[in-house]
TORPA-234895 format. One line per 10 residues: number of its first residue (from 1); their letters; for each residue x, y, z of C-alpha. Coordinates in steps of 0.02 Angstrom, whole numbers, plus 32768, in hexadecimal, padded with zeros to 4 digits. Layout:
<nodes>
NUM	a	X Y Z ~ ...;
</nodes>
This chain:
<nodes>
1	mvtkteetel	CD0D B20D B6B7 ~ CDAF B1B7 B6E8 ~ CE37 B1BC B663 ~ CEA1 B124 B639 ~ CF38 B178 B689 ~ CED8 B197 B72A ~ CE94 B0E5 B72A ~ CF44 B09F B713 ~ CF85 B10B B7A1 ~ CEF6 B0D3 B812;
11	nqlenqveng	CF10 B01A B7EC ~ CFCB B025 B80A ~ CFB2 B07D B8B0 ~ CF2B B000 B8DF ~ CFA0 AF6D B8BE ~ D028 AFC3 B922 ~ CFB4 AFDE B9B7 ~ CF6E AF2E B9B0 ~ D01E AEE4 B9AF ~ D053 AF48 BA46;
21	gggvweylcl	D0BC AFC5 B9E7 ~ D076 B05E BA3F ~ D01C B0F3 B9F2 ~ CF74 B0D1 BA48 ~ CF49 B189 BA62 ~ CF7D B1B5 B9B0 ~ CF0D B129 B970 ~ CE78 B165 B9D5 ~ CE93 B217 B998 ~ CE9C B1DE B8E3;
31	vrklkvrrse	CDFB B178 B8F4 ~ CDA5 B212 B93A ~ CDED B284 B8B3 ~ CDB8 B213 B823 ~ CD0D B1F3 B873 ~ CD19 B138 B856 ~ CCCC B0B0 B8C2 ~ CD4A B03E B917 ~ CCDF B027 B9B1 ~ CD29 AF86 B9F8;
41	lvlkhglsil	CDDC AFC5 B9EB ~ CDAF B073 BA2B ~ CD5A B023 BAC1 ~ CDEB AFAE BAE3 ~ CE79 B02A BAD2 ~ CE17 B0C0 BB14 ~ CDF4 B063 BBB6 ~ CEAB B033 BBC3 ~ CED1 B0ED BBD2 ~ CE3C B120 BC3D;
51	ndpgkrsalg	CE5A B094 BCBA ~ CF0F B0CA BCD2 ~ CF14 B168 BD40 ~ CFC1 B198 BD00 ~ CF95 B18B BC48 ~ CEED B1DF BC64 ~ CF33 B277 BCBE ~ CFB9 B28B BC37 ~ CF30 B2B1 BBB8 ~ CF02 B355 BC09;
61	pdewtlyeqv	CE5E B39E BBC3 ~ CE59 B312 BB3F ~ CE26 B29B BBCB ~ CD71 B2D4 BBB9 ~ CD75 B2BC BAFD ~ CDAF B20A BB18 ~ CD23 B1E9 BB95 ~ CCA7 B222 BB11 ~ CCF9 B1B7 BA8A ~ CCFB B11C BAF8;
71	aiaamdcqsl	CC46 B137 BB2F ~ CC0A B137 BA7A ~ CC76 B0A0 BA4E ~ CC32 B044 BAE6 ~ CB7F B063 BAAB ~ CBAD B01E BA00 ~ CBEF AF81 BA56 ~ CB59 AF76 BACB ~ CBCB AF8F BB62 ~ CB49 B000 BBAF;
81	avaqncikvl	CB90 AFFA BC5F ~ CC36 B03F BC1F ~ CBDA B0C6 BBBE ~ CB76 B0F3 BC5A ~ CC14 B105 BCC1 ~ CC66 B176 BC3F ~ CBCB B1E3 BC37 ~ CBC6 B1F4 BCF5 ~ CC79 B235 BCF3 ~ CC4B B2B2 BC6B;
91	qkkfpeskrv	CBAD B2E7 BCC6 ~ CC11 B30A BD64 ~ CC8F B373 BD03 ~ CC11 B3CB BC92 ~ CB69 B3C9 BCEE ~ CB0F B441 BC78 ~ CB5E B409 BBD4 ~ CAEA B3F0 BB3F ~ CB70 B386 BAEE ~ CB6C B30E BB80;
101	gkiealllea	CAAE B315 BB76 ~ CAB6 B2D1 BAC5 ~ CB21 B23E BAFF ~ CAA4 B21C BB8B ~ CA18 B217 BB0A ~ CA7F B19F BAA0 ~ CA8E B12C BB36 ~ C9D1 B12F BB4D ~ C9C2 B0FC BA95 ~ CA40 B070 BAAE;
111	kgmweeaeka	C9D7 B030 BB40 ~ C93A B035 BAD5 ~ C8EB B0BA BB43 ~ C89C B112 BAAF ~ C822 B185 BB0A ~ C8A8 B1C3 BB81 ~ C921 B1DF BAF0 ~ C89B B23D BA8F ~ C87C B2AF BB25 ~ C937 B2CD BB3B;
121	ysillednpl	C94B B2FD BA83 ~ C8B1 B36E BA89 ~ C8FA B3CD BB1E ~ C9A0 B3E1 BAC2 ~ C945 B420 BA26 ~ C8ED B4A5 BA8D ~ C998 B4F1 BAAF ~ C9D7 B4D9 B9FD ~ C94E B4B6 B97B ~ C9D1 B4B2 B8F0;
131	dqvihkrkva	CA38 B422 B937 ~ CA45 B3AE B8A0 ~ CA8C B31C B903 ~ C9F7 B315 B977 ~ C97B B31E B8E7 ~ C9D4 B28C B895 ~ C9D5 B229 B937 ~ C917 B23A B93C ~ C90F B1F2 B88C ~ C983 B164 B8BF;
141	makaqgkpsl	C916 B13E B957 ~ C879 B135 B8ED ~ C8CE B0BB B876 ~ C912 B052 B906 ~ C861 B041 B94A ~ C81F B00A B8A1 ~ C7BC B0AA B887 ~ C7E6 B0E1 B7D5 ~ C751 B15A B7CE ~ C795 B1B6 B866;
151	aiehlnkyle	C843 B1B7 B818 ~ C7F6 B206 B77B ~ C7A0 B28A B7E5 ~ C843 B2B6 B83E ~ C8A5 B2BD B79B ~ C825 B32C B746 ~ C82A B3A6 B7D8 ~ C8E8 B3A1 B7D6 ~ C8F0 B3C2 B71A ~ C87F B459 B72A;
161	vfmadhdawr	C911 B4AB B783 ~ C9AA B44F B73E ~ C977 B440 B687 ~ CA2A B429 B64A ~ CA4A B38A B6AE ~ CA64 B309 B625 ~ CA74 B277 B69D ~ C9CA B2A0 B6E9 ~ C976 B2A7 B63E ~ C9C4 B200 B610;
171	elaeiyvslq	C98E B1AF B6B4 ~ C8DD B1F1 B69C ~ C8DA B1AB B5EB ~ C913 B100 B628 ~ C88D B0FB B6AE ~ C809 B129 B62D ~ C847 B09D B5BB ~ C83F B020 B64C ~ C788 B052 B663 ~ C767 B049 B5A6;
181	mykqaafcye	C741 B103 B5A3 ~ C799 B118 B4FE ~ C755 B1C1 B4C8 ~ C792 B20F B56A ~ C83B B1B9 B554 ~ C845 B1FE B4A2 ~ C82E B2AE B4E5 ~ C8C0 B294 B55E ~ C933 B257 B4D3 ~ C900 B2EC B467;
191	elilsqptlp	C93A B35E B4F3 ~ C9DF B2FF B4FE ~ C9FD B307 B443 ~ C9DA B3C2 B442 ~ CA59 B3DF B4CC ~ CADC B360 B491 ~ CABF B345 B3D7 ~ CB63 B2EB B3B6 ~ CB4B B25F B435 ~ CB1C B1C1 B3D3;
201	lyhlayaevl	CAD8 B16B B46F ~ CA42 B1E1 B474 ~ CA1F B1D2 B3BA ~ CA1E B114 B3CA ~ C9AE B114 B465 ~ C934 B18D B412 ~ C930 B122 B374 ~ C907 B086 B3D9 ~ C87A B0DE B436 ~ C830 B11C B391;
211	ytigghenli	C83F B06D B346 ~ C7E6 B025 B3DF ~ C757 B0A3 B3D2 ~ C742 B072 B31B ~ C6DA B0BF B292 ~ C716 B0F8 B1E8 ~ C752 B1A6 B21A ~ C7AA B168 B2B7 ~ C802 B0DD B257 ~ C83F B15A B1D4;
221	aarkyyasti	C880 B1C9 B261 ~ C8CD B135 B2BB ~ C92D B105 B21E ~ C970 B1B7 B210 ~ C9B2 B1B1 B2C1 ~ C9FD B104 B2A7 ~ CA54 B14F B20F ~ CA92 B1E4 B273 ~ CAD6 B16A B2F6 ~ CB38 B111 B26E;
231	dltggkstra	CB78 B1B8 B22F ~ CBAE B1F1 B2DD ~ CC06 B14B B303 ~ CC5E B13F B25C ~ CBF7 B0A7 B22B ~ CC25 B045 B2C7 ~ CB79 B030 B315 ~ CB3E AF7E B2F4 ~ CA9D AFA2 B350 ~ CA75 B036 B2E0;
241	llgiclcgsa	CA9B AFD3 B242 ~ CA22 AF4C B27A ~ C9A4 AFD3 B2A9 ~ C9A5 B016 B1F7 ~ C981 AF67 B1B5 ~ C8F2 AF4F B230 ~ C8A9 AFF9 B209 ~ C8B4 AFD8 B14F ~ C857 AF34 B160 ~ C7D0 AF80 B1CF;
251	iaqlskgrnk	C7BA B016 B15B ~ C7AA AFA2 B0C5 ~ C720 AF41 B11D ~ C6C1 AFE0 B146 ~ C6D9 B026 B096 ~ C67F AF97 B03F ~ C5ED AFD8 AFDC ~ C626 B08E AFE5 ~ C637 B0FE AF4D ~ C6E1 B109 AEFB;
261	edkdmaapel	C6F2 B1BC AF38 ~ C6DD B182 AFEC ~ C757 B0F3 AFE2 ~ C802 B0FD B030 ~ C878 B107 AF9B ~ C918 B116 B003 ~ C8FA B073 B061 ~ C941 AFED AFEC ~ C9EB B03E AFD3 ~ CA01 B06D B08A;
271	qslaatalek	C9CB AFC1 B0C7 ~ CA40 AF6D B04C ~ CAD4 AFD6 B087 ~ CAAC AFB3 B13E ~ CA98 AEF8 B11F ~ CB3E AEF1 B0C0 ~ CB97 AF50 B14B ~ CB4D AEDB B1CE ~ CB84 AE3E B172 ~ CC32 AE86 B15C;
281	eykqkapakl	CC40 AEAE B216 ~ CC02 AE02 B24A ~ CC7A ADAF B1D0 ~ CD0B AE0A B223 ~ CCD6 AE03 B2DA ~ CC5D AD71 B2ED ~ CC6C ACFB B257 ~ CC18 AC6E B2B7 ~ CB77 ACD4 B2BD ~ CB7A AD11 B209;
291	nllssalrsl	CAFF AC8C B1CD ~ CA87 ACBB B259 ~ CA90 AD72 B226 ~ CA77 AD4A B16E ~ C9DF ACE1 B199 ~ C996 AD6F B201 ~ C9B2 ADED B176 ~ C95F AD78 B0F9 ~ C8C8 AD6B B16C ~ C8BC AE29 B160;
301	kl	C8BE AE14 B0A2 ~ C960 AE77 B091;
</nodes>
């Protein structure tokens, strides 16, 4: 993650370069170091160096790094001819390089040549089955082709090996949610909460999945995770506050006709606190919508 200091430095250098103040190479190095996407500017200023023999030769071994950087930026900008030219230079210099092979496969993806790209990645995986980048590219290809089931298959295979990859678990959960496979999504969020229990984002997402599944037990659990989200955010999660109100209303509807022992005794106080906190927040931040919120809460019988 880029810090505010790094972002400020990058923006200042970017303005300097754009206004002709020099520092092009330093800017390109910083973009690469921070792993940010500034594809149009990288393409523009990278080519200004590569197309100048004097500037290019002055880079020494870093010339090849710049060719790689410009090739990827060109693919982002759909300048596929430029990317192809950069890759040809790299192929000539490093004919057996697996790193260059990955860039070639990326170009096949950019051209929409899915079968060829799949074959290229499979060959690369034969040499290094534990290459995380290639596994993730296969997931990205499946999603780009509108094949979420294939993306799920790739992610599940990937997570059998790289079980601690939080981003992969989250992506798998989001795909499951998009397919309305909520029980599978819930399992993914459980894994994320176990590995990162203090991240409110996962508590909130898990609560929403449980609320969507429904049922008395799931609603009770959803309310608990909405409450833990509020606790972890210091009471600053509007979405979780509203979630508690929605859960309370749904639980009350399902509890009608139950014995007193089975009824949810904690609900009224918790719902009241959440509703009060919501109205206070709306009064401070969105007073024009306060009446709308109050009307919605009344409809929930809060």
